[in-house]
N, CA, C and O atoms as a GROMACS GRO file, in nm:
protein
  600
    1UNK      N    1   9.738  11.079   8.919
    1UNK     CA    2   9.785  10.923   8.877
    1UNK      C    3   9.743  10.864   8.800
    1UNK      O    4   9.689  10.937   8.717
    2UNK      N    5   9.734  10.740   8.773
    2UNK     CA    6   9.664  10.684   8.643
    2UNK      C    7   9.668  10.551   8.673
    2UNK      O    8   9.771  10.485   8.662
    3UNK      N    9   9.538  10.496   8.719
    3UNK     CA   10   9.511  10.371   8.695
    3UNK      C   11   9.422  10.322   8.605
    3UNK      O   12   9.343  10.401   8.552
    4UNK      N   13   9.420  10.212   8.579
    4UNK     CA   14   9.298  10.114   8.484
    4UNK      C   15   9.245   9.990   8.542
    4UNK      O   16   9.325   9.919   8.603
    5UNK      N   17   9.122   9.953   8.533
    5UNK     CA   18   9.112   9.824   8.569
    5UNK      C   19   9.196   9.702   8.419
    5UNK      O   20   9.176   9.671   8.301
    6UNK      N   21   9.320   9.666   8.564
    6UNK     CA   22   9.374   9.532   8.427
    6UNK      C   23   9.399   9.629   8.295
    6UNK      O   24   9.326   9.619   8.196
    7UNK      N   25   9.486   9.705   8.301
    7UNK     CA   26   9.567   9.774   8.230
    7UNK      C   27   9.701   9.659   8.134
    7UNK      O   28   9.818   9.624   8.147
    8UNK      N   29   9.616   9.644   8.064
    8UNK     CA   30   9.766   9.490   7.962
    8UNK      C   31   9.874   9.551   7.922
    8UNK      O   32   9.990   9.515   7.940
    9UNK      N   33   9.818   9.682   7.845
    9UNK     CA   34   9.864   9.760   7.693
    9UNK      C   35   9.999   9.828   7.714
    9UNK      O   36  10.083   9.855   7.628
   10UNK      N   37  10.005   9.859   7.884
   10UNK     CA   38  10.120   9.978   7.916
   10UNK      C   39  10.206   9.926   7.984
   10UNK      O   40  10.274   9.993   8.061
   11UNK      N   41  10.223   9.766   7.965
   11UNK     CA   42  10.310   9.697   8.084
   11UNK      C   43  10.316   9.739   8.218
   11UNK      O   44  10.418   9.749   8.286
   12UNK      N   45  10.193   9.763   8.251
   12UNK     CA   46  10.186   9.829   8.377
   12UNK      C   47  10.108   9.657   8.417
   12UNK      O   48  10.036   9.683   8.514
   13UNK      N   49  10.096   9.552   8.396
   13UNK     CA   50  10.010   9.414   8.475
   13UNK      C   51  10.165   9.311   8.500
   13UNK      O   52  10.253   9.290   8.416
   14UNK      N   53  10.159   9.269   8.620
   14UNK     CA   54  10.241   9.204   8.638
   14UNK      C   55  10.172   9.131   8.640
   14UNK      O   56  10.146   9.093   8.526
   15UNK      N   57  10.072   9.038   8.780
   15UNK     CA   58  10.106   8.921   8.818
   15UNK      C   59   9.943   8.889   8.841
   15UNK      O   60   9.874   8.985   8.873
   16UNK      N   61   9.902   8.806   8.831
   16UNK     CA   62   9.761   8.804   8.839
   16UNK      C   63   9.738   8.616   8.942
   16UNK      O   64   9.775   8.501   8.923
   17UNK      N   65   9.642   8.702   9.065
   17UNK     CA   66   9.630   8.602   9.171
   17UNK      C   67   9.478   8.522   9.207
   17UNK      O   68   9.400   8.616   9.220
   18UNK      N   69   9.441   8.459   9.217
   18UNK     CA   70   9.264   8.386   9.306
   18UNK      C   71   9.185   8.540   9.246
   18UNK      O   72   9.098   8.521   9.161
   19UNK      N   73   9.201   8.629   9.272
   19UNK     CA   74   9.103   8.735   9.331
   19UNK      C   75   9.169   8.864   9.325
   19UNK      O   76   9.112   8.957   9.383
   20UNK      N   77   9.270   8.886   9.269
   20UNK     CA   78   9.331   8.982   9.302
   20UNK      C   79   9.406   8.991   9.109
   20UNK      O   80   9.379   8.899   9.032
   21UNK      N   81   9.489   9.103   9.066
   21UNK     CA   82   9.568   9.136   9.033
   21UNK      C   83   9.678   9.275   9.001
   21UNK      O   84   9.650   9.394   9.014
   22UNK      N   85   9.735   9.248   8.981
   22UNK     CA   86   9.921   9.333   9.050
   22UNK      C   87   9.954   9.419   8.882
   22UNK      O   88   9.977   9.371   8.771
   23UNK      N   89   9.940   9.560   8.930
   23UNK     CA   90  10.007   9.611   8.805
   23UNK      C   91  10.040   9.727   8.875
   23UNK      O   92   9.985   9.812   8.946
   24UNK      N   93  10.193   9.688   8.813
   24UNK     CA   94  10.318   9.837   8.862
   24UNK      C   95  10.260   9.995   8.836
   24UNK      O   96  10.201   9.993   8.728
   25UNK      N   97  10.257  10.088   8.877
   25UNK     CA   98  10.282  10.181   8.865
   25UNK      C   99  10.274  10.229   8.835
   25UNK      O  100  10.266  10.319   8.918
   26UNK      N  101  10.261  10.284   8.698
   26UNK     CA  102  10.359  10.448   8.596
   26UNK      C  103  10.456  10.520   8.667
   26UNK      O  104  10.556  10.552   8.602
   27UNK      N  105  10.450  10.551   8.779
   27UNK     CA  106  10.540  10.635   8.881
   27UNK      C  107  10.619  10.565   8.895
   27UNK      O  108  10.577  10.451   8.874
   28UNK      N  109  10.786  10.571   8.939
   28UNK     CA  110  10.819  10.458   8.999
   28UNK      C  111  10.903  10.492   9.041
   28UNK      O  112  11.005  10.424   9.031
   29UNK      N  113  10.908  10.664   9.138
   29UNK     CA  114  11.014  10.739   9.205
   29UNK      C  115  11.026  10.689   9.336
   29UNK      O  116  11.107  10.749   9.406
   30UNK      N  117  10.958  10.581   9.393
   30UNK     CA  118  10.936  10.487   9.515
   30UNK      C  119  10.979  10.375   9.401
   30UNK      O  120  10.887  10.397   9.322
   31UNK      N  121  11.042  10.289   9.349
   31UNK     CA  122  11.095  10.144   9.275
   31UNK      C  123  11.071  10.046   9.315
   31UNK      O  124  11.164   9.994   9.377
   32UNK      N  125  10.964   9.978   9.306
   32UNK     CA  126  10.845   9.877   9.315
   32UNK      C  127  10.730   9.899   9.402
   32UNK      O  128  10.682   9.823   9.486
   33UNK      N  129  10.688  10.041   9.361
   33UNK     CA  130  10.545  10.094   9.378
   33UNK      C  131  10.435   9.990   9.329
   33UNK      O  132  10.445   9.992   9.206
   34UNK      N  133  10.327   9.893   9.366
   34UNK     CA  134  10.278   9.840   9.285
   34UNK      C  135  10.082   9.913   9.358
   34UNK      O  136  10.044   9.999   9.438
   35UNK      N  137  10.018   9.808   9.265
   35UNK     CA  138   9.880   9.858   9.326
   35UNK      C  139   9.763   9.729   9.244
   35UNK      O  140   9.733   9.707   9.127
   36UNK      N  141   9.716   9.655   9.399
   36UNK     CA  142   9.660   9.562   9.368
   36UNK      C  143   9.547   9.585   9.366
   36UNK      O  144   9.503   9.666   9.448
   37UNK      N  145   9.459   9.522   9.273
   37UNK     CA  146   9.344   9.550   9.156
   37UNK      C  147   9.218   9.454   9.279
   37UNK      O  148   9.218   9.490   9.397
   38UNK      N  149   9.149   9.372   9.248
   38UNK     CA  150   9.010   9.265   9.310
   38UNK      C  151   8.981   9.290   9.139
   38UNK      O  152   8.956   9.401   9.092
   39UNK      N  153   8.987   9.200   9.081
   39UNK     CA  154   8.911   9.139   8.980
   39UNK      C  155   8.716   9.184   8.989
   39UNK      O  156   8.666   9.259   8.905
   40UNK      N  157   8.676   9.153   9.048
   40UNK     CA  158   8.548   9.186   9.089
   40UNK      C  159   8.519   9.348   9.129
   40UNK      O  160   8.602   9.408   9.198
   41UNK      N  161   8.423   9.399   9.090
   41UNK     CA  162   8.488   9.543   9.110
   41UNK      C  163   8.418   9.576   9.256
   41UNK      O  164   8.320   9.651   9.241
   42UNK      N  165   8.446   9.537   9.400
   42UNK     CA  166   8.434   9.565   9.486
   42UNK      C  167   8.407   9.726   9.516
   42UNK      O  168   8.503   9.770   9.453
   43UNK      N  169   8.336   9.854   9.574
   43UNK     CA  170   8.340   9.936   9.583
   43UNK      C  171   8.463   9.969   9.738
   43UNK      O  172   8.545  10.061   9.738
   44UNK      N  173   8.445   9.878   9.843
   44UNK     CA  174   8.562   9.832   9.916
   44UNK      C  175   8.525   9.746  10.007
   44UNK      O  176   8.415   9.708  10.045
   45UNK      N  177   8.670   9.713  10.046
   45UNK     CA  178   8.647   9.573  10.070
   45UNK      C  179   8.578   9.561  10.181
   45UNK      O  180   8.597   9.460  10.248
   46UNK      N  181   8.501   9.644  10.218
   46UNK     CA  182   8.326   9.617  10.306
   46UNK      C  183   8.275   9.510  10.246
   46UNK      O  184   8.274   9.406  10.312
   47UNK      N  185   8.226   9.508  10.119
   47UNK     CA  186   8.213   9.473  10.042
   47UNK      C  187   8.164   9.358   9.960
   47UNK      O  188   8.081   9.322   9.878
   48UNK      N  189   8.286   9.317  10.047
   48UNK     CA  190   8.313   9.186   9.965
   48UNK      C  191   8.364   9.096  10.039
   48UNK      O  192   8.445   9.102  10.132
   49UNK      N  193   8.270   8.956   9.958
   49UNK     CA  194   8.219   8.877  10.128
   49UNK      C  195   8.360   8.806  10.148
   49UNK      O  196   8.446   8.781  10.063
   50UNK      N  197   8.359   8.777  10.306
   50UNK     CA  198   8.458   8.768  10.354
   50UNK      C  199   8.535   8.573  10.356
   50UNK      O  200   8.584   8.507  10.448
   51UNK      N  201   8.523   8.557  10.286
   51UNK     CA  202   8.577   8.467  10.159
   51UNK      C  203   8.690   8.495  10.124
   51UNK      O  204   8.800   8.463  10.168
   52UNK      N  205   8.650   8.570  10.022
   52UNK     CA  206   8.690   8.664   9.936
   52UNK      C  207   8.798   8.728  10.035
   52UNK      O  208   8.909   8.688  10.071
   53UNK      N  209   8.757   8.793  10.051
   53UNK     CA  210   8.844   8.899  10.178
   53UNK      C  211   8.995   8.864  10.198
   53UNK      O  212   9.103   8.916  10.170
   54UNK      N  213   8.939   8.726  10.273
   54UNK     CA  214   9.036   8.648  10.258
   54UNK      C  215   9.158   8.628  10.249
   54UNK      O  216   9.268   8.632  10.305
   55UNK      N  217   9.086   8.600  10.138
   55UNK     CA  218   9.236   8.557   9.970
   55UNK      C  219   9.254   8.627   9.892
   55UNK      O  220   9.314   8.608   9.786
   56UNK      N  221   9.172   8.780   9.960
   56UNK     CA  222   9.238   8.946   9.922
   56UNK      C  223   9.375   8.967   9.950
   56UNK      O  224   9.478   8.989   9.885
   57UNK      N  225   9.326   8.945  10.126
   57UNK     CA  226   9.438   9.010  10.213
   57UNK      C  227   9.591   8.959  10.206
   57UNK      O  228   9.700   9.016  10.195
   58UNK      N  229   9.552   8.843  10.215
   58UNK     CA  230   9.622   8.720  10.247
   58UNK      C  231   9.759   8.760  10.014
   58UNK      O  232   9.880   8.768   9.996
   59UNK      N  233   9.694   8.764   9.959
   59UNK     CA  234   9.743   8.762   9.849
   59UNK      C  235   9.813   8.950   9.870
   59UNK      O  236   9.922   8.967   9.817
   60UNK      N  237   9.768   9.039   9.921
   60UNK     CA  238   9.806   9.187   9.947
   60UNK      C  239   9.961   9.156  10.021
   60UNK      O  240  10.057   9.227   9.989
   61UNK      N  241   9.981   9.017  10.146
   61UNK     CA  242  10.036   9.002  10.182
   61UNK      C  243  10.162   8.951  10.099
   61UNK      O  244  10.265   8.999  10.145
   62UNK      N  245  10.179   8.881  10.006
   62UNK     CA  246  10.223   8.788   9.953
   62UNK      C  247  10.239   8.869   9.830
   62UNK      O  248  10.311   8.803   9.754
   63UNK      N  249  10.199   9.000   9.765
   63UNK     CA  250  10.329   9.099   9.696
   63UNK      C  251  10.437   9.159   9.761
   63UNK      O  252  10.555   9.167   9.728
   64UNK      N  253  10.343   9.222   9.917
   64UNK     CA  254  10.453   9.291   9.990
   64UNK      C  255  10.544   9.180  10.022
   64UNK      O  256  10.645   9.215   9.961
   65UNK      N  257  10.580   9.040  10.095
   65UNK     CA  258  10.630   8.939  10.100
   65UNK      C  259  10.760   8.969   9.974
   65UNK      O  260  10.882   8.988   9.973
   66UNK      N  261  10.666   8.959   9.891
   66UNK     CA  262  10.781   8.936   9.730
   66UNK      C  263  10.849   9.103   9.650
   66UNK      O  264  10.908   9.114   9.542
   67UNK      N  265  10.812   9.212   9.752
   67UNK     CA  266  10.833   9.299   9.722
   67UNK      C  267  10.949   9.352   9.837
   67UNK      O  268  10.964   9.473   9.848
   68UNK      N  269  11.038   9.252   9.932
   68UNK     CA  270  11.065   9.319  10.024
   68UNK      C  271  11.105   9.201   9.934
   68UNK      O  272  11.043   9.215   9.829
   69UNK      N  273  11.179   9.097   9.931
   69UNK     CA  274  11.234   9.030   9.851
   69UNK      C  275  11.332   9.073   9.770
   69UNK      O  276  11.451   9.045   9.764
   70UNK      N  277  11.247   9.163   9.694
   70UNK     CA  278  11.362   9.212   9.576
   70UNK      C  279  11.371   9.327   9.558
   70UNK      O  280  11.461   9.350   9.477
   71UNK      N  281  11.317   9.424   9.596
   71UNK     CA  282  11.323   9.583   9.614
   71UNK      C  283  11.477   9.659   9.719
   71UNK      O  284  11.542   9.763   9.706
   72UNK      N  285  11.484   9.514   9.842
   72UNK     CA  286  11.557   9.614   9.930
   72UNK      C  287  11.551   9.724  10.043
   72UNK      O  288  11.624   9.788  10.120
   73UNK      N  289  11.390   9.704   9.996
   73UNK     CA  290  11.266   9.826  10.107
   73UNK      C  291  11.328   9.816  10.253
   73UNK      O  292  11.423   9.738  10.255
   74UNK      N  293  11.298   9.873  10.374
   74UNK     CA  294  11.315   9.875  10.467
   74UNK      C  295  11.145   9.823  10.506
   74UNK      O  296  11.119   9.735  10.588
   75UNK      N  297  11.065   9.884  10.443
   75UNK     CA  298  10.941   9.762  10.476
   75UNK      C  299  10.791   9.831  10.354
   75UNK      O  300  10.794   9.911  10.260
   76UNK      N  301  10.718   9.781  10.395
   76UNK     CA  302  10.589   9.818  10.270
   76UNK      C  303  10.508   9.923  10.387
   76UNK      O  304  10.483   9.903  10.506
   77UNK      N  305  10.480  10.034  10.303
   77UNK     CA  306  10.318  10.063  10.364
   77UNK      C  307  10.229  10.042  10.285
   77UNK      O  308  10.256  10.076  10.170
   78UNK      N  309  10.101   9.986  10.306
   78UNK     CA  310   9.947   9.938  10.278
   78UNK      C  311   9.855  10.093  10.252
   78UNK      O  312   9.845  10.191  10.326
   79UNK      N  313   9.799  10.068  10.122
   79UNK     CA  314   9.675  10.174  10.117
   79UNK      C  315   9.587  10.124  10.078
   79UNK      O  316   9.596  10.054   9.978
   80UNK      N  317   9.446  10.144  10.156
   80UNK     CA  318   9.307  10.065  10.090
   80UNK      C  319   9.272  10.231  10.080
   80UNK      O  320   9.255  10.305  10.176
   81UNK      N  321   9.270  10.252  10.002
   81UNK     CA  322   9.187  10.405   9.986
   81UNK      C  323   9.075  10.341   9.879
   81UNK      O  324   8.982  10.268   9.913
   82UNK      N  325   9.093  10.367   9.794
   82UNK     CA  326   8.954  10.382   9.667
   82UNK      C  327   8.870  10.486   9.690
   82UNK      O  328   8.754  10.461   9.724
   83UNK      N  329   8.919  10.640   9.676
   83UNK     CA  330   8.808  10.721   9.738
   83UNK      C  331   8.843  10.780   9.528
   83UNK      O  332   8.736  10.794   9.470
   84UNK      N  333   8.914  10.796   9.477
   84UNK     CA  334   8.925  10.850   9.352
   84UNK      C  335   8.896  10.742   9.226
   84UNK      O  336   8.840  10.760   9.118
   85UNK      N  337   8.949  10.639   9.280
   85UNK     CA  338   8.913  10.494   9.162
   85UNK      C  339   8.812  10.353   9.259
   85UNK      O  340   8.834  10.250   9.322
   86UNK      N  341   8.656  10.471   9.197
   86UNK     CA  342   8.584  10.317   9.249
   86UNK      C  343   8.578  10.149   9.289
   86UNK      O  344   8.479  10.093   9.336
   87UNK      N  345   8.688  10.093   9.264
   87UNK     CA  346   8.743   9.996   9.292
   87UNK      C  347   8.828   9.953   9.416
   87UNK      O  348   8.938   9.998   9.447
   88UNK      N  349   8.790   9.905   9.449
   88UNK     CA  350   8.877   9.823   9.602
   88UNK      C  351   8.997   9.804   9.515
   88UNK      O  352   9.016   9.718   9.429
   89UNK      N  353   9.085   9.913   9.560
   89UNK     CA  354   9.247   9.852   9.552
   89UNK      C  355   9.369   9.893   9.640
   89UNK      O  356   9.366   9.998   9.703
   90UNK      N  357   9.477   9.809   9.643
   90UNK     CA  358   9.572   9.869   9.745
   90UNK      C  359   9.688   9.942   9.733
   90UNK      O  360   9.724   9.896   9.625
   91UNK      N  361   9.731   9.981   9.748
   91UNK     CA  362   9.854  10.046   9.715
   91UNK      C  363   9.983  10.008   9.831
   91UNK      O  364  10.012  10.018   9.951
   92UNK      N  365  10.028   9.964   9.716
   92UNK     CA  366  10.172   9.931   9.837
   92UNK      C  367  10.306  10.025   9.744
   92UNK      O  368  10.342  10.030   9.626
   93UNK      N  369  10.345  10.080   9.857
   93UNK     CA  370  10.464  10.154   9.901
   93UNK      C  371  10.576  10.098   9.917
   93UNK      O  372  10.538  10.002   9.985
   94UNK      N  373  10.747  10.078   9.900
   94UNK     CA  374  10.825  10.049   9.920
   94UNK      C  375  10.881  10.119   9.969
   94UNK      O  376  10.927  10.200   9.888
   95UNK      N  377  10.933  10.157  10.161
   95UNK     CA  378  10.969  10.250  10.197
   95UNK      C  379  11.158  10.217  10.179
   95UNK      O  380  11.214  10.111  10.150
   96UNK      N  381  11.202  10.315  10.201
   96UNK     CA  382  11.361  10.277  10.190
   96UNK      C  383  11.443  10.372  10.294
   96UNK      O  384  11.415  10.486  10.332
   97UNK      N  385  11.578  10.270  10.337
   97UNK     CA  386  11.656  10.385  10.388
   97UNK      C  387  11.724  10.524  10.340
   97UNK      O  388  11.775  10.610  10.412
   98UNK      N  389  11.711  10.521  10.193
   98UNK     CA  390  11.749  10.605  10.134
   98UNK      C  391  11.686  10.760  10.132
   98UNK      O  392  11.725  10.872  10.097
   99UNK      N  393  11.543  10.690  10.201
   99UNK     CA  394  11.454  10.843  10.178
   99UNK      C  395  11.564  10.937  10.287
   99UNK      O  396  11.660  10.914  10.360
  100UNK      N  397  11.470  11.071  10.240
  100UNK     CA  398  11.496  11.190  10.360
  100UNK      C  399  11.369  11.162  10.505
  100UNK      O  400  11.248  11.165  10.484
  101UNK      N  401  11.423  11.139  10.630
  101UNK     CA  402  11.340  11.089  10.698
  101UNK      C  403  11.204  11.127  10.704
  101UNK      O  404  11.097  11.068  10.720
  102UNK      N  405  11.252  11.280  10.680
  102UNK     CA  406  11.060  11.411  10.701
  102UNK      C  407  10.971  11.347  10.543
  102UNK      O  408  10.873  11.399  10.490
  103UNK      N  409  11.031  11.244  10.506
  103UNK     CA  410  10.940  11.144  10.379
  103UNK      C  411  10.906  11.040  10.435
  103UNK      O  412  10.788  11.039  10.470
  104UNK      N  413  10.990  10.910  10.467
  104UNK     CA  414  11.037  10.828  10.470
  104UNK      C  415  10.935  10.823  10.617
  104UNK      O  416  10.839  10.748  10.599
  105UNK      N  417  10.936  10.850  10.678
  105UNK     CA  418  10.819  10.797  10.821
  105UNK      C  419  10.665  10.870  10.815
  105UNK      O  420  10.586  10.866  10.908
  106UNK      N  421  10.631  10.961  10.634
  106UNK     CA  422  10.500  10.928  10.678
  106UNK      C  423  10.460  10.924  10.521
  106UNK      O  424  10.526  10.883  10.425
  107UNK      N  425  10.333  10.978  10.526
  107UNK     CA  426  10.299  10.918  10.425
  107UNK      C  427  10.379  10.952  10.260
  107UNK      O  428  10.460  11.045  10.255
  108UNK      N  429  10.349  10.870  10.133
  108UNK     CA  430  10.375  10.944  10.055
  108UNK      C  431  10.313  10.987   9.972
  108UNK      O  432  10.344  10.955   9.857
  109UNK      N  433  10.197  11.080   9.996
  109UNK     CA  434  10.141  11.154   9.982
  109UNK      C  435  10.241  11.289  10.045
  109UNK      O  436  10.150  11.371  10.064
  110UNK      N  437  10.334  11.342  10.076
  110UNK     CA  438  10.354  11.428  10.127
  110UNK      C  439  10.502  11.391   9.994
  110UNK      O  440  10.604  11.453  10.024
  111UNK      N  441  10.510  11.336   9.914
  111UNK     CA  442  10.583  11.413   9.849
  111UNK      C  443  10.531  11.509   9.790
  111UNK      O  444  10.429  11.565   9.828
  112UNK      N  445  10.620  11.549   9.651
  112UNK     CA  446  10.641  11.708   9.591
  112UNK      C  447  10.577  11.597   9.492
  112UNK      O  448  10.636  11.497   9.452
  113UNK      N  449  10.397  11.648   9.450
  113UNK     CA  450  10.314  11.619   9.369
  113UNK      C  451  10.395  11.566   9.232
  113UNK      O  452  10.375  11.456   9.181
  114UNK      N  453  10.487  11.662   9.186
  114UNK     CA  454  10.588  11.651   9.094
  114UNK      C  455  10.664  11.495   9.023
  114UNK      O  456  10.716  11.464   8.916
  115UNK      N  457  10.637  11.431   9.143
  115UNK     CA  458  10.727  11.340   9.080
  115UNK      C  459  10.643  11.284   9.077
  115UNK      O  460  10.699  11.188   9.024
  116UNK      N  461  10.529  11.247   9.089
  116UNK     CA  462  10.411  11.089   8.996
  116UNK      C  463  10.443  11.150   8.872
  116UNK      O  464  10.436  11.078   8.772
  117UNK      N  465  10.477  11.273   8.857
  117UNK     CA  466  10.469  11.309   8.671
  117UNK      C  467  10.595  11.266   8.619
  117UNK      O  468  10.598  11.186   8.526
  118UNK      N  469  10.662  11.295   8.653
  118UNK     CA  470  10.830  11.386   8.605
  118UNK      C  471  10.859  11.214   8.515
  118UNK      O  472  10.803  11.117   8.566
  119UNK      N  473  10.913  11.200   8.436
  119UNK     CA  474  11.019  11.114   8.301
  119UNK      C  475  11.040  10.994   8.421
  119UNK      O  476  11.000  10.886   8.466
  120UNK      N  477  11.159  11.129   8.433
  120UNK     CA  478  11.266  11.021   8.505
  120UNK      C  479  11.222  10.882   8.573
  120UNK      O  480  11.286  10.776   8.573
  121UNK      N  481  11.046  10.920   8.654
  121UNK     CA  482  11.044  10.805   8.752
  121UNK      C  483  10.953  10.688   8.619
  121UNK      O  484  10.897  10.579   8.631
  122UNK      N  485  10.967  10.747   8.543
  122UNK     CA  486  10.838  10.638   8.430
  122UNK      C  487  10.890  10.558   8.424
  122UNK      O  488  11.012  10.561   8.408
  123UNK      N  489  10.771  10.370   8.442
  123UNK     CA  490  10.802  10.260   8.414
  123UNK      C  491  10.863  10.203   8.357
  123UNK      O  492  10.912  10.102   8.406
  124UNK      N  493  10.886  10.235   8.236
  124UNK     CA  494  10.965  10.210   8.142
  124UNK      C  495  11.138  10.150   8.170
  124UNK      O  496  11.198  10.054   8.120
  125UNK      N  497  11.175  10.238   8.255
  125UNK     CA  498  11.316  10.274   8.309
  125UNK      C  499  11.358  10.149   8.400
  125UNK      O  500  11.475  10.138   8.435
  126UNK      N  501  11.234  10.028   8.448
  126UNK     CA  502  11.237   9.961   8.529
  126UNK      C  503  11.205   9.828   8.502
  126UNK      O  504  11.144   9.759   8.584
  127UNK      N  505  11.253   9.772   8.353
  127UNK     CA  506  11.222   9.664   8.287
  127UNK      C  507  11.226   9.500   8.406
  127UNK      O  508  11.144   9.419   8.449
  128UNK      N  509  11.417   9.532   8.420
  128UNK     CA  510  11.488   9.397   8.515
  128UNK      C  511  11.384   9.392   8.647
  128UNK      O  512  11.316   9.290   8.644
  129UNK      N  513  11.360   9.464   8.740
  129UNK     CA  514  11.304   9.513   8.858
  129UNK      C  515  11.119   9.410   8.852
  129UNK      O  516  11.075   9.334   8.938
  130UNK      N  517  11.049   9.454   8.710
  130UNK     CA  518  10.978   9.390   8.680
  130UNK      C  519  11.021   9.247   8.712
  130UNK      O  520  10.996   9.163   8.798
  131UNK      N  521  11.100   9.258   8.599
  131UNK     CA  522  11.083   9.016   8.613
  131UNK      C  523  11.125   8.979   8.720
  131UNK      O  524  11.080   8.872   8.763
  132UNK      N  525  11.236   9.060   8.807
  132UNK     CA  526  11.265   9.015   8.891
  132UNK      C  527  11.107   8.986   9.024
  132UNK      O  528  11.084   8.878   9.079
  133UNK      N  529  11.045   9.087   9.038
  133UNK     CA  530  10.917   9.073   9.062
  133UNK      C  531  10.874   9.020   9.035
  133UNK      O  532  10.863   8.927   9.115
  134UNK      N  533  10.798   9.003   8.902
  134UNK     CA  534  10.735   8.817   8.923
  134UNK      C  535  10.770   8.720   8.978
  134UNK      O  536  10.693   8.652   9.046
  135UNK      N  537  10.858   8.700   8.965
  135UNK     CA  538  10.938   8.567   8.974
  135UNK      C  539  10.906   8.560   9.128
  135UNK      O  540  10.838   8.468   9.174
  136UNK      N  541  10.973   8.686   9.223
  136UNK     CA  542  10.926   8.671   9.296
  136UNK      C  543  10.785   8.648   9.369
  136UNK      O  544  10.768   8.572   9.465
  137UNK      N  545  10.723   8.698   9.331
  137UNK     CA  546  10.573   8.718   9.342
  137UNK      C  547  10.509   8.556   9.254
  137UNK      O  548  10.392   8.524   9.275
  138UNK      N  549  10.596   8.473   9.165
  138UNK     CA  550  10.575   8.316   9.184
  138UNK      C  551  10.550   8.234   9.256
  138UNK      O  552  10.453   8.169   9.296
  139UNK      N  553  10.733   8.250   9.282
  139UNK     CA  554  10.746   8.186   9.400
  139UNK      C  555  10.651   8.204   9.518
  139UNK      O  556  10.560   8.121   9.526
  140UNK      N  557  10.657   8.303   9.616
  140UNK     CA  558  10.591   8.303   9.740
  140UNK      C  559  10.426   8.321   9.710
  140UNK      O  560  10.352   8.334   9.808
  141UNK      N  561  10.372   8.321   9.578
  141UNK     CA  562  10.287   8.232   9.656
  141UNK      C  563  10.210   8.106   9.589
  141UNK      O  564  10.093   8.067   9.595
  142UNK      N  565  10.337   8.053   9.518
  142UNK     CA  566  10.336   7.869   9.513
  142UNK      C  567  10.357   7.805   9.614
  142UNK      O  568  10.313   7.692   9.638
  143UNK      N  569  10.459   7.899   9.711
  143UNK     CA  570  10.459   7.786   9.847
  143UNK      C  571  10.378   7.823   9.958
  143UNK      O  572  10.414   7.772  10.064
  144UNK      N  573  10.283   7.895   9.964
  144UNK     CA  574  10.098   7.984   9.942
  144UNK      C  575  10.050   7.901   9.937
  144UNK      O  576  10.005   7.845  10.037
  145UNK      N  577  10.033   7.836   9.764
  145UNK     CA  578   9.903   7.685   9.776
  145UNK      C  579   9.968   7.635   9.739
  145UNK      O  580   9.948   7.620   9.619
  146UNK      N  581  10.108   7.561   9.796
  146UNK     CA  582  10.132   7.439   9.862
  146UNK      C  583  10.016   7.466  10.005
  146UNK      O  584   9.896   7.446  10.025
  147UNK      N  585  10.114   7.514  10.069
  147UNK     CA  586  10.128   7.515  10.235
  147UNK      C  587   9.989   7.514  10.238
  147UNK      O  588   9.964   7.431  10.326
  148UNK      N  589   9.887   7.555  10.197
  148UNK     CA  590   9.729   7.612  10.238
  148UNK      C  591   9.666   7.451  10.158
  148UNK      O  592   9.543   7.445  10.168
  149UNK      N  593   9.719   7.347  10.096
  149UNK     CA  594   9.668   7.265   9.956
  149UNK      C  595   9.629   7.170  10.096
  149UNK      O  596   9.701   7.186  10.194
  150UNK      N  597   9.527   7.082  10.102
  150UNK     CA  598   9.475   6.977  10.179
  150UNK      C  599   9.505   6.869  10.166
  150UNK      O  600   9.455   6.782  10.238
   0.00000   0.00000   0.00000
């Protein structure tokens, strides 16, 4: 899986929050799959100060809300792994009713590994979805900022 810190060169960059930024995955076999990176390269969420952690987790949930608004998925799976890439990041996988039940009801890592590299699932085929996600994230984030304004 290819992810880099703030990759603005491959059209994966999607949105910037206060403590994090969103990239679309290069592979879109589950359309809308996003990764949320912390701006400061913490090793894990446990290394993040509590006030910043609270913001990061809120940003993650707002991203999930926006994904639900746009994608027609039935839920979002949130994965904070940071095993192979030592910077705090969360994988947000939309899950769909059209997935085979034995796949839909388990972790995405049980899908055939070939899906991650298959050109038919390339990010380039999802330009409209990217714009819709951006708008939905922006709307959710603006509403949240308005709500917490003193």
